[in-house]
C-alpha positions as CSV (number, residue, x, y, z in Angstrom):
1,M,-222.2,-51.7,86.6
2,C,-221.6,-53.4,83.2
3,Y,-219.0,-56.0,82.4
4,H,-217.7,-56.5,78.9
5,G,-215.1,-59.2,79.2
6,S,-212.2,-57.5,80.9
7,H,-213.7,-54.0,80.6
8,V,-216.0,-52.4,83.2
9,N,-218.3,-49.5,82.9
10,I,-219.4,-48.0,86.2
11,S,-222.8,-46.3,85.8
12,D,-224.6,-43.5,87.8
13,N,-226.3,-45.9,90.2
14,V,-223.1,-47.3,91.6
15,K,-221.8,-45.6,94.6
16,L,-218.0,-45.9,95.0
17,H,-216.7,-46.6,98.5
18,K,-213.5,-47.6,100.3
19,N,-211.9,-50.9,99.1
20,L,-214.7,-51.4,96.6
21,F,-212.5,-53.0,93.9
22,K,-209.5,-53.7,96.0
23,N,-207.6,-56.8,94.8
24,W,-209.8,-57.4,91.8
25,V,-207.4,-58.8,89.2
26,N,-209.6,-59.7,86.2
27,F,-210.4,-56.4,84.5
28,T,-208.0,-54.3,82.4
29,S,-209.9,-51.1,81.8
30,V,-212.5,-49.0,83.7
31,V,-214.8,-46.2,82.5
32,L,-216.6,-44.2,85.1
33,L,-219.9,-42.9,83.7
34,T,-221.0,-41.4,87.0
35,N,-220.9,-37.8,88.2
36,T,-218.8,-38.9,91.2
37,I,-216.6,-36.3,92.8
38,K,-214.1,-38.5,94.6
39,I,-212.4,-41.8,94.1
40,P,-212.4,-43.2,97.7
41,C,-209.4,-44.6,99.6
42,N,-208.0,-47.9,98.4
43,C,-210.9,-48.1,95.8
44,F,-208.8,-49.8,93.1
45,E,-205.8,-50.9,95.2
46,N,-203.9,-53.9,93.8
47,C,-206.0,-54.2,90.6
48,F,-203.0,-55.9,89.0
49,S,-204.4,-56.1,85.5
50,L,-205.8,-52.6,85.3
51,K,-204.2,-50.8,82.4
52,T,-206.4,-47.8,81.6
53,I,-209.0,-45.8,83.4
54,K,-211.2,-43.0,82.2
55,L,-212.4,-40.5,84.8
56,P,-215.2,-38.0,84.3
57,K,-214.5,-34.3,84.6
58,S,-216.6,-34.2,87.8
59,V,-213.8,-36.1,89.7
60,T,-211.8,-33.6,91.8
61,K,-210.0,-35.9,94.2
62,L,-208.3,-39.3,94.0
63,S,-208.0,-40.3,97.7
64,E,-205.0,-42.0,99.3
65,F,-204.0,-45.4,98.0
66,S,-206.8,-45.2,95.4
67,F,-204.7,-46.9,92.7
68,Y,-201.9,-48.2,94.9
69,G,-200.2,-51.2,93.5
70,C,-201.9,-51.1,90.1
71,V,-198.8,-52.5,88.5
72,S,-200.1,-52.6,84.9
73,L,-201.5,-49.1,84.8
74,T,-199.6,-47.0,82.2
75,S,-201.4,-43.6,82.3
76,I,-204.5,-41.8,83.6
77,L,-206.3,-38.8,82.4
78,C,-208.0,-36.3,84.7
79,N,-208.7,-32.6,85.0
80,T,-206.0,-30.2,86.1
81,N,-207.8,-29.3,89.4
82,V,-207.9,-32.9,90.7
83,I,-206.1,-33.6,94.0
84,L,-203.9,-36.6,94.0
85,G,-203.9,-38.1,97.5
86,R,-201.1,-39.7,99.5
87,K,-199.6,-42.8,97.8
88,C,-202.4,-42.5,95.2
89,F,-200.2,-44.1,92.4
90,S,-197.5,-45.6,94.6
91,M,-196.1,-48.9,93.3
92,C,-197.6,-48.5,89.8
93,D,-194.7,-50.1,88.2
94,N,-195.7,-49.5,84.5
95,L,-196.9,-45.9,84.9
96,V,-195.0,-43.9,82.2
97,S,-196.8,-40.5,82.4
98,I,-198.3,-38.6,85.3
99,P,-201.6,-36.6,85.5
100,Q,-201.2,-32.9,84.8
101,T,-202.4,-31.3,88.1
102,K,-201.3,-28.7,90.6
103,Y,-202.3,-30.7,93.7
104,I,-200.2,-33.7,94.7
105,C,-199.7,-35.2,98.1
106,N,-196.9,-37.2,99.9
107,S,-195.5,-40.3,98.2
108,V,-197.9,-39.9,95.3
109,F,-195.6,-41.6,92.7
110,E,-193.4,-43.5,95.1
111,R,-191.7,-46.5,93.5
112,C,-193.2,-45.9,90.0
113,S,-190.2,-47.6,88.5
114,S,-191.1,-46.9,84.8
115,L,-191.3,-43.2,85.0
116,S,-188.4,-41.8,83.0
117,K,-189.3,-38.3,81.9
118,I,-191.8,-36.1,83.6
119,I,-193.2,-32.6,83.1
120,L,-194.7,-31.0,86.2
121,F,-197.8,-28.9,85.7
122,D,-197.5,-25.2,85.8
123,G,-199.3,-24.1,88.9
124,L,-197.8,-26.7,91.2
125,A,-196.2,-24.9,94.2
126,N,-194.7,-27.8,96.2
127,I,-193.1,-31.1,95.3
128,P,-194.2,-33.1,98.4
129,H,-192.4,-35.5,100.7
130,C,-191.2,-38.6,98.9
131,A,-193.2,-37.7,95.8
132,F,-190.8,-39.5,93.5
133,F,-189.0,-41.7,96.0
134,R,-187.4,-44.7,94.3
135,C,-188.4,-43.8,90.8
136,Y,-185.4,-45.7,89.6
137,K,-185.7,-44.8,85.9
138,L,-186.4,-41.1,86.3
139,S,-183.7,-39.3,84.4
140,E,-185.3,-36.0,83.3
141,I,-187.7,-33.7,85.1
142,S,-189.1,-30.3,84.0
143,V,-189.9,-28.0,86.9
144,P,-192.3,-25.1,86.3
145,N,-191.6,-21.6,87.7
146,S,-194.6,-22.0,90.0
147,V,-192.6,-24.5,92.2
148,T,-191.0,-22.8,95.2
149,H,-190.7,-25.7,97.7
150,I,-189.3,-29.2,97.5
151,S,-190.0,-31.3,100.5
152,K,-188.0,-34.0,102.3
153,F,-186.8,-37.0,100.3
154,A,-188.8,-35.9,97.2
155,F,-186.3,-37.5,94.8
156,K,-184.5,-39.9,97.2
157,N,-183.0,-42.9,95.4
158,C,-183.8,-41.6,91.9
159,I,-180.6,-43.3,90.8
160,S,-181.0,-42.3,87.1
161,L,-181.5,-38.6,87.6
162,T,-178.5,-36.7,86.1
163,S,-179.4,-33.0,86.5
164,F,-181.8,-30.7,88.1
165,N,-182.6,-27.1,87.3
166,S,-185.0,-24.7,88.8
167,E,-185.6,-21.0,88.3
168,S,-188.0,-20.5,91.2
169,V,-187.3,-22.9,94.1
170,L,-186.7,-21.1,97.4
171,L,-186.6,-24.1,99.9
172,V,-185.1,-27.5,99.5
173,E,-185.7,-29.8,102.5
174,D,-183.7,-32.6,104.1
175,G,-182.4,-35.4,102.0
176,C,-184.2,-34.2,98.9
177,F,-181.7,-35.8,96.4
178,M,-180.3,-38.4,98.8
179,N,-178.7,-41.4,96.9
180,C,-179.2,-39.9,93.5
181,A,-176.0,-41.6,92.4
182,K,-175.9,-40.2,88.8
183,L,-176.8,-36.7,89.7
184,N,-174.0,-34.5,88.1
185,T,-175.2,-30.9,88.2
186,V,-177.8,-29.0,90.2
187,C,-178.8,-25.4,89.6
188,F,-181.0,-23.2,91.7
189,N,-181.2,-19.8,90.1
190,Q,-182.7,-18.1,93.1
191,K,-179.8,-16.6,95.2
192,K,-181.9,-16.8,98.4
193,V,-182.7,-20.5,98.1
194,Q,-182.6,-22.3,101.5
195,I,-181.0,-25.8,101.4
196,K,-181.6,-27.9,104.4
197,F,-179.7,-30.8,105.9
198,D,-177.8,-33.3,103.8
199,V,-179.8,-32.7,100.6
200,F,-177.0,-34.3,98.5
201,S,-176.0,-37.2,100.7
202,G,-174.9,-40.2,98.5
203,C,-174.8,-38.1,95.3
204,T,-171.5,-39.8,94.3
205,S,-171.4,-38.3,90.8
206,L,-172.0,-34.7,91.8
207,Q,-169.6,-32.3,90.1
208,E,-171.3,-28.9,90.4
209,I,-173.9,-27.0,92.5
210,R,-174.9,-23.6,91.1
211,I,-176.8,-21.1,93.2
212,G,-177.9,-17.8,91.5
213,N,-176.2,-19.0,88.3
214,A,-172.8,-19.2,89.9
215,P,-171.0,-22.4,91.1
216,I,-170.6,-22.6,94.9
217,T,-167.1,-22.8,96.4
218,C,-168.1,-22.6,100.0
219,C,-171.1,-24.5,101.5
220,E,-173.0,-22.8,104.2
221,F,-175.9,-25.3,104.4
222,E,-175.8,-28.3,106.8
223,V,-174.2,-31.5,105.5
224,S,-173.0,-34.6,107.2
225,F,-169.3,-35.2,107.8
226,T,-169.2,-37.8,105.1
227,T,-170.8,-35.4,102.6
228,S,-168.4,-32.6,103.5
229,K,-165.5,-34.9,102.9
230,Y,-166.7,-35.7,99.4
231,F,-167.5,-32.1,98.7
232,Y,-163.9,-31.0,99.6
233,E,-162.0,-33.9,98.0
234,K,-164.1,-34.3,94.8
235,I,-165.5,-30.8,93.9
236,G,-163.3,-28.5,95.9
237,V,-166.2,-27.1,98.1
238,V,-165.4,-26.2,101.7
239,C,-168.2,-26.9,104.2
240,N,-168.6,-24.7,107.2
241,N,-171.7,-26.2,108.8
242,V,-171.1,-29.9,109.3
243,V,-173.3,-32.3,111.3
244,L,-172.0,-35.6,112.7
245,T,-174.4,-38.4,112.0
246,R,-174.7,-42.1,112.8
247,R,-173.5,-43.0,109.3
248,D,-170.4,-40.9,109.9
249,V,-169.6,-42.8,113.2
250,H,-170.1,-46.1,111.4
251,A,-167.9,-45.1,108.5
252,F,-165.1,-43.6,110.5
253,V,-164.5,-43.6,114.3
254,P,-165.9,-41.6,117.2
255,S,-162.7,-39.5,117.3
256,I,-164.0,-37.5,114.3
257,L,-165.7,-35.5,117.0
258,N,-162.5,-33.5,117.1
259,E,-162.9,-32.3,113.5
260,K,-163.3,-28.6,113.9
261,C,-165.8,-28.3,111.0
262,I,-168.4,-30.2,113.0
263,Q,-171.0,-27.9,114.5
264,R,-173.8,-30.2,115.6
265,V,-174.2,-33.8,116.7
266,D,-177.3,-35.3,115.1
267,E,-180.1,-37.3,116.7
268,G,-179.1,-40.9,117.4
269,C,-175.5,-40.3,116.4
270,F,-174.0,-42.8,118.9
271,F,-177.1,-44.8,119.3
272,N,-176.4,-48.3,120.7
273,N,-172.6,-47.7,120.3
274,R,-170.9,-50.3,122.5
275,S,-167.3,-49.5,121.6
276,S,-166.9,-46.2,123.4
277,T,-166.2,-45.9,127.1
278,K,-165.5,-42.2,127.1
279,L,-166.8,-39.3,124.9
280,V,-165.4,-35.8,124.9
281,F,-167.4,-33.3,123.0
282,P,-165.1,-30.4,121.9
283,S,-166.1,-26.7,122.3
284,H,-166.8,-26.3,118.6
285,I,-169.9,-28.5,119.0
286,K,-172.8,-26.1,119.4
287,S,-175.7,-28.5,120.0
288,V,-176.5,-32.2,120.4
289,G,-179.5,-34.1,119.3
290,Y,-182.2,-36.3,121.0
291,Y,-181.1,-39.9,121.7
292,S,-177.6,-39.0,120.6
293,C,-176.0,-41.4,123.1
294,F,-179.0,-43.7,123.7
295,S,-178.2,-47.2,124.9
296,C,-174.4,-46.8,124.9
297,A,-174.2,-49.5,127.6
298,N,-170.4,-49.3,128.0
299,L,-170.1,-45.5,128.2
300,K,-168.6,-44.5,131.5
301,E,-167.4,-40.9,131.1
302,V,-168.7,-37.9,129.2
303,V,-167.5,-34.3,128.9
304,L,-170.0,-32.0,127.3
305,P,-168.9,-28.8,125.4
306,E,-169.0,-25.5,127.2
307,G,-171.6,-23.3,125.5
308,I,-174.4,-25.7,124.9
309,T,-177.6,-24.7,126.7
310,E,-179.6,-27.9,126.6
311,I,-179.0,-31.6,127.2
312,P,-181.9,-33.0,125.1
313,A,-184.5,-35.7,126.0
314,H,-183.2,-39.3,126.1
315,M,-179.6,-38.3,125.3
316,F,-178.1,-40.8,127.8
317,D,-181.2,-43.0,128.2
318,L,-180.1,-46.6,129.1
319,C,-176.4,-45.6,129.4
320,T,-176.3,-48.0,132.4
321,S,-172.5,-47.7,133.0
322,L,-172.3,-43.9,132.9
323,S,-170.7,-42.8,136.2
324,S,-169.1,-39.4,135.4
325,I,-170.3,-36.5,133.4
326,A,-169.1,-32.9,133.2
327,I,-172.1,-30.6,132.7
328,P,-171.1,-27.1,131.6
329,T,-172.4,-24.1,133.5
330,T,-174.1,-22.8,130.3
331,V,-176.7,-25.7,130.4
332,T,-180.1,-24.3,131.5
333,K,-182.3,-27.3,130.4
334,I,-182.1,-31.0,130.9
335,G,-184.7,-33.0,128.8
336,T,-187.1,-35.7,129.9
337,N,-185.6,-39.1,130.5
338,C,-182.2,-37.7,129.7
339,F,-180.5,-40.0,132.3
340,F,-183.1,-42.8,132.6
341,S,-181.5,-45.9,134.0
342,C,-178.2,-44.0,134.7
343,D,-178.3,-45.1,138.3
344,L,-174.6,-44.4,138.9
345,L,-175.3,-40.6,138.5
346,R,-178.1,-40.3,141.0
347,D,-175.8,-38.5,143.5
348,N,-175.0,-35.8,141.0
349,S,-176.5,-32.7,142.4
350,M,-176.6,-30.9,139.0
351,I,-179.0,-33.4,137.5
352,P,-182.7,-33.0,138.5
353,K,-184.5,-36.2,139.7
354,E,-187.0,-36.0,136.9
355,A,-184.2,-36.7,134.4
356,F,-183.8,-40.2,135.8
357,N,-187.5,-41.1,135.6
358,I,-190.0,-41.9,132.9
359,G,-191.7,-38.6,132.3
360,I,-194.4,-37.4,129.9
361,A,-192.2,-38.2,126.8
362,K,-192.7,-41.7,125.5
363,N,-189.9,-44.0,126.7
364,L,-189.3,-45.9,123.4
365,D,-187.9,-49.4,123.3
366,S,-184.4,-49.6,121.8
367,D,-185.7,-52.0,119.1
368,D,-188.2,-49.4,118.0
369,L,-185.6,-46.8,117.8
370,E,-183.2,-49.0,115.9
371,S,-185.2,-48.6,112.7
372,D,-185.4,-44.8,113.1
373,F,-181.6,-44.4,113.4
374,E,-180.7,-47.3,111.1
375,S,-177.6,-46.5,109.1
376,D,-178.2,-46.4,105.3
377,S,-175.0,-47.8,104.0
378,N,-176.0,-46.9,100.4
379,S,-175.7,-43.2,101.2
380,N,-172.1,-43.3,102.3
381,Y,-169.4,-42.0,100.0
382,S,-166.3,-44.0,99.3
383,N,-163.4,-42.9,101.4
C-alpha cells in the first residue's frame, strides 16, 4: 500500500477485510490496483474526506456498508455486473451520480441528499426497499423498461420528486412514495399494475394518477382513511378499499370506525389509546390487525363485527379494564396472547385459556412496540 499525501494506492499484496479503513479521515482518493473481487463490509465506512475511488474491473461486489457515511464522495465507477450491497452508499451526502449496475440492495442510496437526477441502468428489475429513502433533492428519475417491481418505501421522503413514469412496473409496494410532498403526477402504463397499501400517503401535491394511460377516477387499491379523504376532496377519486390506521385515529376520532368505506383496521390502530372505553366495530369491517387495541388500559367494552373469522395475536393484550366483549359466531381462530392480562374476561367460555397466557409468540414490551406503531405526523394531509 502506497501513500502519496492524501492519495492511496492499494497494491496486489494487500488483502482487504472488514473495517480495514473504517473511520480513516486523512485520504481523499483511493486506487485499487489489486485483482480483488469484493469490497468487504464497512471497509471504507466513515472515510469523511474520500472524494474519489477507482475500482478494478475484477470487483463484482461492494458489500453492505462498504462506503457508508463517506460524506465527501461524489461519484464512483464500477462495472455493470457489480452488486451494490445493503446501505453501500447510504449517508454519502455529496454523491451526485450512481453506479450503472443492475444489482442493487436495500437502502443502497438512503439519505444521499445531493442526488438530484438519476438514470437507472437498463437491466435492473427491482428498485429495492428504501433504495432512495430521504434523497431530499431527487427531482428526476429515469426508469428503464426492465424494472417491474418497486419495493416498500423505495422513494419515501423524496420531497423534491415531482413526477414518476413507468412503462413496465407491475408491482408497487407499501409506502413507496410516502411523503413525496411535491409529487404531482404518476403514470403506470401497465393496466395490470398492483398498487399496495398507502403508496401515496403524504403526497400533498398529487393531482393525477394514471394507470394504463388513463387517469383513475375510482381507487381500488388500499389507502388509509386520511389518504382517501385527500383523494376525494382534492382530485375527485373515490376510494373503495380504505384501511383505518393509527395516524387516522390521531388525526380524527375513533368514531371514524363508522365510515362505511373502511374495510380493514390496521396493525396497532388503537395502540395505547387511553381515551376510549368502548369500541364498536361495524359490520363493514372485514378484518382487524395484530396489536390493534394493544394496551388500551381504559377500554371496558368491545363489539366485534359479524363476519370476521379471526381475532389476531395480541389484539387486546394489556387491555386490563376489558370486561365485556361480543365475539361473533364467525370467529374460528383466536391468536396467541390475544387477551393477555385481560383477567376480567377469564370467565368467558368462548375464549380459550391459551389466549390469556404468554404463548410461543414473543410478548413484546409496550415501549418496544411504541416505535413500531409511532404516528408519522408528516404523512398526514391537512383537513
